[in-house]
matplotlib code that plots the C-alpha trace (Angstrom):
import matplotlib.pyplot as plt

x = [199.0, 197.1, 193.4, 191.2, 187.8, 184.7, 182.2, 178.5, 177.6, 175.9, 172.3, 171.2, 170.2, 173.9, 175.7, 176.1, 179.9, 181.4, 183.4, 186.7, 189.0, 192.8, 196.0, 198.1, 199.1, 200.3, 202.3, 204.0, 204.8, 206.2, 209.1, 212.6, 214.7, 215.8, 217.1, 213.6, 213.4, 216.8, 215.6, 212.5, 214.6, 217.0, 214.6, 212.0, 213.9, 216.4, 213.7, 214.8, 218.4, 217.0, 215.0, 218.1, 220.1, 217.4, 217.0, 220.7, 221.4, 218.5, 220.1, 223.6, 222.8, 221.2, 224.4, 224.9, 221.3, 222.0, 225.3, 223.8, 224.2, 220.8, 218.7, 220.1, 217.8, 217.2, 216.8, 213.0, 213.2, 215.2, 212.5, 209.7, 211.4, 211.7, 208.0, 207.1, 208.9, 207.2, 203.8, 204.4, 205.4, 202.3, 199.9, 201.7, 201.5, 197.7, 196.8, 199.1, 198.3, 194.6, 195.5, 197.8, 194.9, 192.7, 195.0, 197.7, 201.1, 203.2, 201.4, 201.9, 205.5, 206.3, 204.2, 205.6, 209.2, 208.6, 207.2, 210.3, 212.7, 211.2, 210.8, 214.3, 215.8, 213.6, 214.9, 218.4, 217.1, 215.3, 215.5, 213.8, 212.1, 208.7, 210.1, 212.4, 209.6, 207.2, 209.7, 210.6, 206.9, 206.6, 209.8, 208.3, 205.1, 207.0, 208.9, 205.7, 203.9, 206.9, 206.6, 203.1, 203.4, 206.8, 205.9, 202.7, 204.6, 207.4, 205.1, 203.0, 205.9, 208.4, 207.7, 206.3, 209.4, 211.7, 209.3, 210.5, 214.2, 213.9, 211.6, 213.8, 217.0, 215.2, 213.9, 217.3, 219.0, 217.7, 221.0, 223.1, 221.6, 222.2, 225.9, 226.2, 224.6, 226.9, 230.0, 228.9, 228.2, 231.8, 232.7, 229.7, 229.5, 233.2, 233.6, 237.2, 236.1, 232.7, 231.1, 228.5, 225.7, 226.7, 227.4, 223.9, 222.4, 224.6, 223.5, 219.9, 220.8, 222.7, 219.6, 217.5, 220.0, 219.8, 216.0, 216.3, 218.4, 215.9, 213.1, 214.7, 215.3, 211.6, 210.6, 211.2, 209.0, 205.4, 202.3, 201.5, 199.5, 197.8, 196.4, 195.5, 193.5, 191.3, 190.5, 189.1, 192.3, 192.9, 194.5, 197.1, 197.8, 198.3, 200.6, 202.7, 203.1, 203.8, 206.7, 208.1, 208.0, 209.4, 212.5, 212.9, 212.7, 215.2, 217.7, 217.3, 214.9, 212.3, 208.7, 206.8, 203.7, 201.3, 197.9, 198.1, 195.7, 193.0, 191.4, 187.9, 187.4, 184.5, 185.9, 185.9, 187.4, 187.7, 187.1, 185.1, 186.8, 184.0, 185.0, 188.6, 187.7, 185.5, 188.3, 190.9, 188.8, 186.2, 187.0, 190.7, 190.9, 193.3, 195.7, 195.4, 196.3, 199.4, 200.4, 199.9, 201.8, 204.8, 204.9, 204.4, 207.1, 209.8, 209.0, 209.3, 212.5, 214.3, 213.1, 213.4, 216.3, 218.6, 221.6, 220.8, 223.7, 226.1, 226.9, 229.7, 231.9, 230.2, 227.1, 228.8, 229.2, 225.5, 224.5, 226.6, 224.7, 221.4, 222.0, 223.6, 220.6, 218.0, 220.6, 221.8, 218.6, 216.2, 216.2, 215.2, 211.9, 211.2, 212.5, 212.0, 208.8, 207.4, 205.9, 208.9, 211.4, 209.3, 208.7, 212.4, 213.9, 211.4, 212.0, 215.8, 215.8, 213.7, 215.8, 219.1, 217.9, 217.0, 220.3, 222.4, 220.2, 221.0, 224.7, 224.6, 222.7, 225.4, 228.2, 229.6, 230.0, 232.9, 232.5, 233.7, 231.5, 228.5, 229.1, 229.4, 226.2, 224.2, 225.5, 224.3, 221.0, 220.4, 221.4, 218.2, 216.1, 216.6, 215.4, 212.5, 211.6, 211.9, 209.6, 206.9, 206.8, 206.8, 203.9, 201.6, 202.2, 201.3, 198.5, 195.7, 193.7, 195.2, 192.5, 193.4, 197.1, 198.5, 196.2, 196.8, 200.5, 199.9, 197.8, 200.4, 203.3, 201.5, 200.8, 204.4, 205.9, 203.6, 204.5, 208.2, 208.5, 206.5, 205.9, 209.2, 211.6, 209.4, 209.5, 213.3, 214.0, 212.3, 214.2, 217.5, 216.8, 216.6, 220.3, 219.8, 221.0, 218.4, 215.6, 216.9, 217.0, 213.3, 212.7, 214.8, 212.7, 209.5, 210.9, 211.9, 208.4, 206.9, 209.2, 208.4, 204.6, 204.9, 206.8, 204.0, 201.3, 203.3, 203.8, 200.1, 198.3, 200.8, 200.3, 202.3, 202.8, 206.1, 206.3, 202.5, 200.9, 199.4, 195.9, 196.1, 197.4, 194.5, 191.7, 191.1, 187.9, 186.9, 187.4, 184.3, 183.9, 184.0]
y = [170.1, 173.1, 173.4, 174.7, 173.5, 174.9, 175.7, 176.4, 179.9, 182.5, 183.2, 183.9, 187.4, 188.2, 186.6, 183.3, 183.4, 180.3, 180.5, 178.6, 178.0, 178.0, 178.1, 179.5, 182.7, 180.7, 178.4, 181.3, 183.0, 179.8, 179.6, 180.5, 182.7, 180.7, 180.8, 181.6, 184.7, 185.9, 185.5, 187.5, 190.3, 190.4, 189.9, 192.3, 194.7, 195.7, 198.0, 200.6, 200.4, 201.1, 204.1, 205.5, 205.0, 206.7, 209.7, 210.3, 209.9, 212.2, 215.0, 214.3, 214.4, 217.8, 219.5, 216.9, 217.4, 221.1, 220.5, 217.8, 218.9, 217.2, 218.1, 221.4, 221.6, 224.7, 224.8, 224.9, 221.8, 219.9, 220.9, 219.8, 216.4, 216.0, 216.9, 214.3, 211.6, 212.8, 212.8, 209.3, 208.0, 209.3, 208.1, 204.8, 204.1, 204.7, 202.8, 199.9, 199.8, 199.3, 196.6, 194.9, 194.3, 193.1, 191.1, 189.8, 190.7, 188.6, 189.7, 193.3, 193.2, 191.8, 194.4, 197.4, 196.2, 195.7, 199.3, 200.6, 198.5, 199.6, 203.3, 203.5, 202.0, 204.3, 207.3, 206.6, 207.0, 210.3, 212.8, 215.9, 217.3, 215.7, 212.2, 212.6, 213.8, 211.1, 208.3, 209.8, 209.8, 206.1, 205.4, 207.1, 205.1, 201.9, 202.8, 204.0, 200.8, 198.8, 200.4, 199.1, 195.6, 194.9, 196.2, 194.1, 190.9, 191.3, 191.9, 188.9, 186.5, 187.4, 185.8, 188.1, 188.1, 189.3, 191.7, 194.9, 194.5, 193.2, 196.0, 198.7, 197.3, 197.0, 200.6, 201.8, 200.1, 203.1, 204.7, 201.9, 202.8, 206.5, 205.7, 203.6, 206.4, 209.0, 207.0, 206.0, 209.6, 210.4, 208.1, 208.2, 212.0, 212.7, 214.6, 213.4, 209.8, 209.9, 212.4, 214.7, 213.1, 209.5, 209.2, 210.0, 207.7, 204.8, 205.6, 204.8, 201.8, 200.3, 200.8, 199.0, 196.1, 195.8, 195.7, 192.8, 190.8, 191.4, 190.4, 187.0, 186.6, 187.1, 184.1, 181.8, 183.7, 182.5, 184.5, 185.6, 182.7, 185.2, 187.0, 183.8, 182.5, 185.5, 185.3, 181.8, 180.2, 177.9, 175.1, 177.5, 179.0, 175.5, 174.5, 177.7, 177.2, 173.5, 174.4, 176.8, 174.3, 171.5, 173.7, 174.2, 170.5, 169.8, 171.9, 170.1, 172.4, 170.7, 172.1, 171.1, 169.0, 170.7, 172.4, 176.0, 178.9, 179.0, 182.0, 181.9, 183.9, 184.6, 184.3, 187.4, 188.3, 192.1, 195.0, 198.0, 201.4, 202.6, 199.9, 200.9, 204.5, 203.5, 201.4, 204.2, 207.2, 205.9, 202.4, 202.9, 206.7, 206.8, 204.5, 206.7, 209.7, 207.8, 206.9, 210.4, 212.1, 209.7, 209.9, 213.6, 214.4, 212.2, 213.3, 216.9, 216.2, 214.4, 216.2, 219.7, 219.4, 216.8, 218.6, 217.8, 219.9, 217.1, 214.8, 212.4, 211.6, 214.2, 212.1, 209.0, 209.9, 210.9, 207.6, 205.7, 207.3, 206.8, 203.0, 202.2, 203.6, 201.1, 198.3, 198.7, 199.9, 197.6, 194.7, 196.9, 197.5, 193.8, 193.5, 196.8, 197.4, 199.6, 202.4, 203.2, 202.9, 204.9, 207.6, 207.7, 207.9, 210.6, 212.6, 212.3, 213.3, 216.4, 217.4, 216.9, 218.8, 221.8, 221.8, 221.4, 224.1, 226.5, 225.8, 226.3, 229.6, 231.1, 229.8, 227.4, 224.4, 223.8, 221.8, 218.7, 219.4, 219.9, 216.7, 214.7, 216.4, 215.5, 211.9, 211.5, 213.1, 210.9, 207.8, 208.2, 209.9, 207.1, 204.5, 206.8, 207.2, 203.5, 202.8, 204.9, 202.5, 199.6, 201.1, 201.8, 198.4, 196.3, 198.1, 197.9, 194.8, 192.5, 193.3, 197.1, 196.8, 197.7, 200.7, 201.9, 201.9, 203.7, 206.4, 207.2, 207.0, 209.4, 211.9, 211.6, 212.0, 215.0, 216.8, 216.0, 216.7, 219.9, 221.7, 221.0, 222.0, 225.1, 226.3, 225.8, 227.3, 230.5, 230.5, 230.0, 232.8, 235.2, 234.7, 234.5, 231.6, 232.4, 232.2, 228.7, 227.9, 228.7, 226.1, 223.6, 224.3, 223.7, 220.3, 219.6, 220.3, 218.0, 215.2, 215.8, 215.9, 212.6, 211.2, 212.2, 210.7, 207.5, 207.2, 208.0, 206.2, 203.8, 200.1, 197.5, 195.3, 193.7, 189.9, 189.7, 188.2, 190.6, 189.1, 189.9, 193.5, 194.2, 191.8, 191.0, 192.4, 188.9, 187.5, 185.9, 185.8, 182.4]
z = [119.8, 118.6, 119.0, 116.1, 117.1, 115.5, 118.2, 118.2, 116.9, 119.0, 118.6, 115.0, 115.9, 116.4, 113.6, 111.6, 111.5, 113.1, 116.3, 116.7, 119.7, 119.1, 121.0, 118.1, 120.0, 123.0, 120.8, 119.2, 122.5, 124.1, 121.6, 122.6, 120.3, 117.4, 113.8, 112.6, 114.6, 113.5, 109.9, 110.7, 112.2, 109.3, 106.4, 107.7, 110.0, 107.4, 106.1, 108.6, 107.3, 103.8, 105.2, 106.9, 103.7, 101.6, 104.0, 104.3, 100.6, 99.7, 101.9, 100.7, 96.9, 96.9, 95.7, 93.0, 91.8, 91.4, 89.6, 87.3, 83.7, 82.9, 85.9, 87.1, 90.1, 92.1, 95.9, 95.4, 93.1, 95.8, 98.4, 96.0, 95.6, 99.4, 99.8, 97.2, 99.2, 102.4, 100.8, 99.4, 102.8, 104.4, 101.8, 101.3, 105.0, 105.1, 101.9, 102.4, 106.1, 105.2, 102.7, 105.2, 107.6, 104.7, 102.5, 104.9, 106.2, 103.8, 100.6, 101.5, 102.6, 99.2, 97.4, 99.4, 98.9, 95.2, 95.0, 96.8, 94.6, 91.3, 92.3, 93.6, 90.5, 88.4, 90.4, 89.2, 85.6, 86.2, 83.3, 84.7, 87.8, 87.2, 86.8, 89.8, 92.1, 90.8, 91.5, 94.9, 95.7, 95.0, 96.8, 99.9, 99.4, 99.4, 102.6, 104.3, 103.4, 104.7, 108.1, 108.5, 107.0, 108.7, 112.2, 112.1, 111.1, 113.6, 116.5, 115.6, 115.0, 117.8, 121.2, 123.9, 126.1, 123.3, 121.6, 123.2, 122.7, 119.1, 118.1, 119.6, 117.9, 114.6, 114.7, 115.9, 112.9, 110.9, 112.0, 110.6, 107.2, 107.9, 108.7, 105.5, 103.5, 105.0, 104.4, 100.9, 99.9, 100.5, 97.7, 95.3, 95.4, 95.2, 91.8, 91.7, 91.5, 89.7, 87.3, 89.1, 87.1, 87.8, 91.5, 92.7, 90.1, 91.4, 94.9, 94.1, 92.0, 94.9, 97.1, 94.5, 94.5, 98.3, 98.0, 95.6, 98.0, 100.8, 98.4, 98.0, 101.8, 102.5, 100.3, 103.3, 105.7, 106.4, 106.7, 110.3, 111.8, 114.0, 110.9, 109.3, 112.3, 112.4, 108.7, 108.6, 107.3, 110.2, 108.2, 106.7, 110.2, 111.6, 108.7, 109.1, 112.8, 112.4, 110.1, 112.5, 115.4, 113.2, 112.5, 116.2, 117.0, 114.2, 115.9, 119.2, 121.0, 123.1, 123.1, 126.2, 125.5, 127.9, 127.6, 126.5, 126.9, 124.2, 122.6, 121.1, 117.9, 115.6, 112.1, 110.0, 106.6, 107.0, 109.4, 108.2, 108.4, 110.6, 113.2, 112.9, 113.6, 116.5, 118.0, 117.8, 118.7, 121.1, 122.6, 122.8, 122.9, 125.9, 124.1, 121.0, 123.1, 124.3, 120.7, 119.4, 122.2, 121.8, 118.0, 117.8, 120.4, 118.9, 115.4, 116.2, 118.2, 115.4, 112.3, 113.7, 116.1, 114.6, 113.0, 109.4, 108.1, 109.3, 106.4, 105.7, 108.6, 110.8, 110.9, 112.2, 115.9, 116.0, 114.3, 116.8, 119.7, 118.1, 117.5, 120.8, 122.8, 121.6, 121.5, 125.1, 126.7, 124.7, 127.1, 130.0, 128.2, 128.6, 132.2, 134.0, 131.9, 129.2, 131.2, 133.4, 130.6, 128.0, 130.6, 131.7, 128.2, 127.1, 130.3, 130.1, 126.4, 127.3, 130.3, 128.5, 125.4, 127.6, 129.3, 126.1, 124.4, 127.2, 127.1, 123.3, 123.7, 126.1, 123.9, 126.6, 124.3, 122.0, 118.8, 120.6, 123.7, 121.5, 119.6, 122.9, 124.2, 121.2, 121.3, 124.9, 124.1, 121.1, 123.1, 125.2, 122.5, 120.0, 122.5, 123.2, 119.6, 118.9, 121.8, 120.2, 117.2, 119.6, 121.6, 118.7, 117.1, 120.2, 122.0, 119.4, 118.3, 115.6, 113.1, 113.0, 113.9, 110.5, 109.9, 113.5, 112.8, 109.5, 111.2, 113.9, 111.4, 109.1, 111.9, 113.1, 109.7, 108.9, 112.1, 111.9, 108.2, 108.0, 111.3, 113.0, 110.1, 109.3, 112.9, 113.4, 110.0, 111.1, 114.4, 112.7, 110.3, 113.3, 113.8, 117.6, 119.6, 122.3, 119.7, 118.8, 122.5, 122.7, 120.0, 122.0, 125.0, 123.1, 121.9, 125.5, 126.8, 124.2, 125.3, 129.0, 128.3, 126.4, 129.4, 131.8, 129.5, 129.1, 132.9, 133.6, 130.8, 129.2, 128.9, 130.8, 127.7, 128.7, 128.4, 127.6, 124.6, 122.1, 122.7, 126.5, 125.8, 123.4, 122.9, 119.2, 117.9, 116.8, 120.3, 122.0, 125.7, 127.4]

ax = plt.figure().add_subplot(projection="3d")
ax.plot(x, y, z, "-o")
ax.set_aspect("equal")
plt.show()
């Protein structure tokens, strides 16, 4: 039975907010994997599939936008639309991340999905460059906001011993969306099957329809009891958790009736931005360094180095390697541990990239050999990249979790979407394979540096409750 006992407040000089004791976090973590957790993963984690679909289709439809009799985009117009999506993702993550911590996980994962759904459907009806860029901006805002609201919810609902594997698989599912987008583009953008101005519009409408299905699936998910308990809504938190446990018992699962660890919290309704900044850049500055290094390295690696010119069937082998990495290595992050696995996957990615880059520079790789090399590299790099999102979403206090995720996502997206492609574009323009090899070496060094920082300063978060990894700001000492 859960405890939610109002205790005496501290001295009036400190605060008048009541203090409660609750075992809600321990009750959530004692659950075994069940149907509820599968629903959480599907209904929330499918966001990454949508993002993979969006990114792939956006790259694949560029020729169709240029050939469209109504739009007639130039290369600069296509670049502007891509920048609009990027800007929307960054701003959306920051704004919706702040709101997620203030208004709740559930409210925001409905709002962000609604923004994505409406904006994607509107994109299909675009009539000129301004409307297309505007709708792509809001589509990006919805996806960026989804990252923060969804990562927060998943971390707080999935039991500690499954958190690493489930998070890596969910993040890796981006590549399922990429594969679907690549295969779908072969049909939707085939001028022999559909008119040039129709196929790309259908692609966005299909994305909106998928979003509507996901919207309905999320109706059965509760608000995070962890978020509720820190915002003075103890009765709602108890009711949500009682419902989850009742579903487990109805399916024959026994829940041991034994005392559980209790956490004492001073109730609060919001966290000032000044306290968020103080937490990230002073109190937890070492963890912030870890998050920034992991995010920046993987963002540069993927956005600059991934062979973006591969579309259609050519993308599929790369997508397979990228998904299998998190799926097969994910459990090791919960058993072997976070620090050794993060450091290993980042280091192997960097070493393999340097080796493959050198073989490419001297012309020693055939087309088949290069494809195999990239698949092996991305097998490890995808697990590494997914672990960066896992890291930043579990090593900061509950009250600032969503905004912390938003901050690191914005930094990673900015670096990956701007600095990386610009640098590699300049290197490719030189026409020299060895110039490109220098870029690969730079990416390799970033991954190796991130591996060292993770090994040195990373957090051993495997199989630990979120509250023991990072003490809530509202926590009160015994």
